[in-house]
C-alpha positions in Angstrom: 9.1 -6.4 14.3 8.2 -7.8 11.0 6.5 -5.9 8.3 5.3 -6.8 4.8 5.0 -4.4 2.0 3.9 -4.8 -1.6 5.4 -3.3 -4.8 3.4 -1.3 -7.2 3.8 1.2 -10.1 4.8 3.9 -7.6 8.2 2.2 -6.9 9.7 5.4 -5.5 7.1 5.6 -2.7 7.4 1.8 -2.2 11.2 2.0 -1.7 11.0 5.1 0.5 8.5 3.2 2.8 10.9 0.3 3.0 13.8 2.6 3.9 11.9 4.5 6.5 10.8 1.3 8.2 14.4 -0.2 8.0 15.7 3.0 9.6 13.4 2.3 12.5 14.5 -1.3 13.0 11.8 -3.3 11.1 12.5 -6.6 9.6 10.7 -6.6 6.2 9.2 -8.9 3.6 9.1 -6.8 0.5 6.8 -7.9 -2.3 7.5 -7.7 -6.1 5.5 -9.2 -8.9 8.4 -11.3 -10.2 12.1 -12.0 -9.3 14.2 -9.0 -10.0 18.0 -8.7 -9.5 18.0 -4.9 -9.2 15.2 -5.1 -6.6 17.1 -7.7 -4.6 20.3 -5.5 -4.8 18.4 -2.6 -3.3 17.0 -4.7 -0.5 20.5 -6.1 0.3 22.0 -2.6 0.4 19.3 -1.5 2.9 19.9 -4.7 4.9 23.6 -3.9 5.3 23.0 -0.2 5.9 20.5 -0.6 8.7 21.3 -4.0 10.1 17.8 -5.5 9.6 16.5 -8.4 7.6 14.7 -7.6 4.3 13.5 -10.6 2.3 11.8 -10.5 -1.1 8.5 -12.3 -1.6 7.1 -12.8 -5.1 3.6 -13.2 -6.5 1.4 -11.6 -9.2 -1.6 -9.7 -7.8 -3.8 -10.9 -10.7 -3.3 -14.5 -9.7 -5.2 -15.5 -6.5 -3.7 -19.0 -6.4 -0.2 -17.6 -6.6 -0.9 -15.1 -3.8 -2.2 -17.9 -1.5 0.7 -20.2 -2.3 3.4 -17.5 -1.6 1.8 -16.4 1.6 1.8 -20.0 2.9 5.6 -19.9 3.1 5.3 -17.3 5.9 3.2 -19.8 7.9 5.8 -22.6 7.3 8.5 -20.3 8.7 6.2 -19.4 11.6 6.8 -15.7 11.1 4.9 -13.2 13.1 3.6 -10.1 11.2 3.2 -6.9 13.2 2.5 -4.6 10.3 1.0 -5.0 6.8 1.3 -2.2 4.3 -0.9 -2.6 1.2 0.9 -0.4 -1.3 -0.3 -1.6 -4.7 -2.3 -0.1 -7.5 -2.8 0.3 -11.2 -3.4 3.9 -12.3 -6.0 4.5 -15.0 -7.7 7.4 -16.7 -10.6 7.4 -19.1 -14.3 8.3 -19.4 -16.8 5.5 -18.8 -17.7 5.2 -22.5 -14.1 4.7 -23.4 -13.3 2.2 -20.7 -14.0 -1.5 -21.3 -15.6 -3.2 -18.3 -12.8 -5.8 -18.4 -10.3 -3.0 -17.8 -12.3 -1.9 -14.7 -12.4 -5.5 -13.5 -8.6 -5.8 -13.8 -8.1 -2.6 -11.9 -10.4 -3.7 -9.1 -8.5 -7.1 -9.0 -5.2 -5.4 -8.2 -6.4 -2.3 -6.3 -9.0 -4.1 -4.1 -9.6 -7.8 -4.5 -5.9 -8.9 -4.2 -5.4 -6.6 -1.2 -8.4 -8.1 0.6 -7.2 -11.6 -0.2 -3.8 -10.8 1.3 -5.4 -9.4 4.5 -7.6 -12.4 4.7 -4.7 -14.8 4.4 -2.5 -13.0 6.9 -5.0 -12.4 9.7 -3.7 -15.4 11.7 -0.1 -14.1 11.6 -1.3 -10.6 12.5 -3.2 -11.9 15.5 0.0 -13.4 17.0 1.0 -9.9 18.1 -1.4 -8.2 20.5 -1.0 -4.9 18.7 -0.8 -5.2 14.9 -1.5 -2.6 12.3 -2.7 -2.7 8.7 -2.1 0.4 6.6 -3.8 0.7 3.2 -2.4 3.1 0.6 -5.4 4.5 -1.2 -5.7 7.9 -3.0 -7.5 11.2 -3.0 -9.0 9.9 -6.3 -11.1 7.7 -4.1 -12.4 10.8 -2.2 -12.8 13.5 -4.8 -14.8 12.5 -7.8 -13.2 13.7 -11.1 -14.2 13.0 -14.7 -12.1 10.2 -16.2 -11.5 8.4 -12.9 -14.3 5.9 -13.0 -12.0 2.9 -12.8 -9.1 4.0 -10.6 -11.2 6.3 -8.4 -13.9 3.8 -7.8 -11.4 1.1 -6.9 -9.7 3.4 -4.4 -13.0 4.5 -2.9 -13.9 0.8 -2.4 -10.6 0.3 -0.6 -11.3 3.3 1.6 -14.7 1.8 2.6 -13.1 -1.6 3.1 -10.6 0.0 5.4 -13.3 1.4 7.6 -15.2 -1.9 7.7 -12.1 -3.9 8.5 -11.2 -1.5 11.3 -14.5 -2.5 13.0 -14.2 -6.2 12.3 -10.5 -6.7 13.2 -10.2 -4.6 16.3 -11.6 -7.6 18.3 -8.2 -9.2 17.5 -6.3 -6.1 18.4 -5.6 -5.3 14.7 -5.9 -1.6 13.8 -6.7 -0.8 10.2 -6.1 2.7 8.7 -5.3 4.3 5.4 -3.2 6.9 3.8 -4.7 8.7 0.7 -1.9 10.6 -1.1 -2.5 13.3 -3.6 0.1 14.1 -6.3 3.5 12.9 -5.1 7.0 13.6 -6.3 7.5 10.5 -8.5 8.2 9.8 -12.2 4.5 9.6 -12.7 4.1 13.2 -11.6 6.7 14.3 -14.1 4.7 12.7 -17.0 1.6 14.8 -16.2 0.5 17.7 -18.3 1.5 21.0 -16.6 -2.1 22.2 -16.4 -3.3 19.1 -14.7 -0.4 19.1 -12.3 -1.0 22.8 -11.4 -4.7 22.0 -10.8 -3.8 19.2 -8.4 -1.3 21.3 -6.5 -3.9 24.0 -6.0 -6.4 21.5 -4.7 -3.9 20.3 -2.2 -4.2 21.5 1.4 -0.5 22.4 1.3 -0.7 23.9 -2.2 2.3 21.8 -3.4 3.3 18.3 -4.4 4.1 15.8 -1.6 7.5 14.2 -1.1 7.8 10.4 -0.9 9.3 10.9 2.6 6.2 12.7 3.8 4.0 9.8 2.6 6.3 7.2 4.1 6.3 9.1 7.5 2.5 9.0 7.6 2.6 5.3 7.0 5.2 4.9 9.8 3.1 6.9 12.2 0.1 4.6 11.6 2.3 1.5 12.1 3.8 2.8 15.3 2.6 2.9 18.9 2.3 6.7 18.5 -1.1 6.0 16.8 -2.2 3.3 19.2 -5.6 4.9 19.6 -6.1 5.5 15.9 -8.4 3.1 14.0 -10.5 3.3 10.9 -9.1 6.6 9.8 -8.0 7.9 6.4 -5.1 10.4 6.4 -5.6 12.5 3.3 
């Protein structure tokens, strides 16, 4: 089984997803924006620990040409992709009158457009397997409208809608498309939040607490596995 995952600002969640998949025997292509020695050391340690293949793949999500060029290497190596996890995003907060349109465009480029471009360019590899799965990491910010989330929330809402459309389009090729929409998760980003804002998010959570990275990764694993074989076009909040 091959799986490809992409790095974002939420590196703790990213690394936990890689580890959970490695524990379950997946060979992985792990994405980072640029070559990073520490990143490669982490991948090598997981490779040795779990006896799987984990290879880095590098490209910048703001550069469409670089994305296409890097993904071509997978075709040259004739690699089959069973699972694609789109775990990338730029967080942003700000009222509309304080947010330049160029900033919103940049957030949509990373949070939506680059993800769609990657899916578009990997469909042929995903079709090789008769039961492939795409899991998009979105956010509750794309579900619950809050003041100050015009850029980030709108981009995640667009990605949620795209998930549902792609589920209808790609099922003809036996490719399921689902999403996980985390709320506040136990990462460094959560520690930087003001106590009042953090408490409000905890109270709005169905579990009345912060999520762990393992809990998010397990939801992704479920959607990638045959346990969810009849699940398509869904968003797990």
